[in-house]
C-alpha positions in Angstrom: 31.5 250.8 115.4 34.2 248.8 117.1 32.5 249.3 120.5 29.1 248.1 119.2 30.7 244.9 117.7 32.4 244.2 121.1 29.1 244.5 122.9 27.3 242.2 120.5 30.1 239.7 120.7 30.0 239.8 124.5 26.2 239.4 124.5 26.3 236.4 122.2 29.2 234.9 124.3 27.1 235.3 127.4 24.1 233.7 125.8 26.2 230.8 124.6 27.7 230.4 128.1 24.3 230.4 129.8 22.7 227.8 127.5 25.6 225.4 127.1 25.9 224.3 130.7 22.4 223.1 131.6 21.8 219.9 133.5 19.6 217.2 132.1 16.2 216.7 133.7 15.5 213.3 135.3 12.9 211.2 133.5 9.6 210.9 135.4 7.3 208.0 134.9 3.7 209.1 135.1 0.7 206.8 135.8 -2.8 208.0 134.9 -5.8 206.1 136.2 -9.2 206.8 134.8 -12.3 205.3 136.4 -15.6 205.1 134.6 -18.7 204.2 136.6 -21.7 203.1 134.6 -25.0 202.9 136.5 -27.8 200.9 134.9 -31.4 200.6 136.1 -32.9 197.2 135.3 -36.6 196.4 135.7 -38.8 193.4 135.2 -42.4 192.2 135.7 -43.2 188.9 137.4 -46.6 187.5 136.4 -48.6 184.8 138.3 -51.3 183.1 136.4 -55.0 183.3 137.3 -56.1 180.9 139.9 -59.4 179.7 141.3 -60.8 177.3 143.9 -64.3 175.7 144.1 -66.8 174.9 146.8 -70.0 172.8 146.5 -72.4 172.2 149.3 -76.0 171.3 150.0 -78.0 173.9 151.9 -81.0 173.4 154.2 -83.4 175.7 155.9 -83.8 175.2 159.6 -86.1 177.5 161.7 -86.2 180.0 158.8 -82.4 180.2 158.6 -80.2 178.8 155.8 -77.6 176.2 157.0 -75.0 174.3 155.1 -76.2 170.7 155.2 -73.4 168.8 153.4 -70.2 169.8 151.7 -69.9 168.0 148.3 -66.6 169.5 147.0 -64.1 171.9 148.4 -61.2 172.1 145.9 -58.2 174.4 146.5 -56.4 176.1 143.6 -52.7 176.3 142.8 -52.1 179.3 145.0 -55.3 179.5 146.9 -56.6 177.4 149.8 -60.1 176.0 149.9 -62.8 178.7 149.8 -64.1 180.0 153.1 -67.9 180.0 153.3 -69.9 182.1 155.7 -73.6 182.3 156.2 -74.6 185.2 158.4 -78.3 186.4 158.5 -79.2 184.5 155.4 -76.2 186.1 153.5 -73.7 183.8 151.8 -70.0 185.0 151.7 -67.6 182.9 149.6 -64.0 183.7 148.8 -63.1 181.6 145.7 -61.0 183.4 143.1 -57.9 185.4 142.8 -57.0 187.8 139.9 -53.7 187.6 138.0 -51.0 189.4 140.0 -48.1 191.4 138.7 -45.0 192.3 140.7 -42.8 195.1 139.4 -39.2 195.0 140.5 -36.3 197.3 139.7 -32.7 197.4 140.7 -29.6 199.3 140.0 -26.3 197.8 139.0 -23.0 199.7 139.0 -20.1 198.8 136.8 -16.7 200.2 137.4 -14.1 200.2 134.7 -10.6 201.2 135.6 -8.0 202.0 133.0 -4.4 202.6 134.0 -2.2 204.3 131.5 1.5 204.2 132.3 3.7 206.5 130.2 7.3 205.3 130.0 9.9 207.9 129.1 11.9 207.7 126.0 15.6 208.0 126.8 17.6 209.9 124.2 21.3 209.5 124.8 22.6 212.6 123.1 19.7 215.1 123.2 20.2 218.4 121.4 20.4 221.5 123.5 18.4 224.7 122.7 21.5 226.3 121.2 22.1 223.4 118.9 18.5 223.4 117.8 18.7 227.1 117.2 21.8 226.7 115.1 20.1 224.0 113.0 17.1 226.1 112.3 19.2 229.3 111.7 21.2 227.3 109.2 18.1 226.1 107.4 16.7 229.6 107.1 20.0 231.0 105.9 20.3 228.2 103.3 16.8 229.0 102.0 17.8 232.7 101.8 21.0 231.8 100.0 19.0 229.8 97.4 16.6 232.7 96.9 19.5 235.1 96.5 21.2 232.9 93.9 17.9 232.4 92.0 17.3 236.2 92.1 20.9 236.8 90.9 20.5 234.3 88.0 17.2 235.8 86.9 18.7 239.4 87.1 21.7 238.3 85.0 19.4 236.7 82.4 17.3 239.9 82.2 20.4 242.0 81.7 21.7 239.7 79.0 18.3 239.9 77.2 18.4 243.7 77.4 21.9 243.9 75.9 20.9 241.7 73.0 18.0 244.0 72.0 
């Protein structure tokens, strides 16, 4: 029995010696940077209004062929030049009107958001060691056990007193 107590005491002393002489770790400041890239596709439609131009002329027939005799009016439009008139083999070709035009455009835009989180260490002057924390928790557990034992002892005494009365 004496030998077993000596070994336990030596073991606890060794543990105490190993945990009591530790060096404190230096505080490290960490910086975390998060980058969020949002890519958005935009699109739009450009519309141009309908446009027309006009051409008025007098025609005449010479040697069995149609010929433009006199141009009365050649009005250009907003986006069109004056119409082009061609008479080839008694066929009349006139370019005079343009349909409404639509232009579809799309583009991408990238938005980059950078968040920097800097964690500053909290310096504690007298930080508790593992052994001190262990002693505190062991004391709390033993105190709770002591309270339970006292409650059990009081209840047992009350039950014995009740039995002796009856």
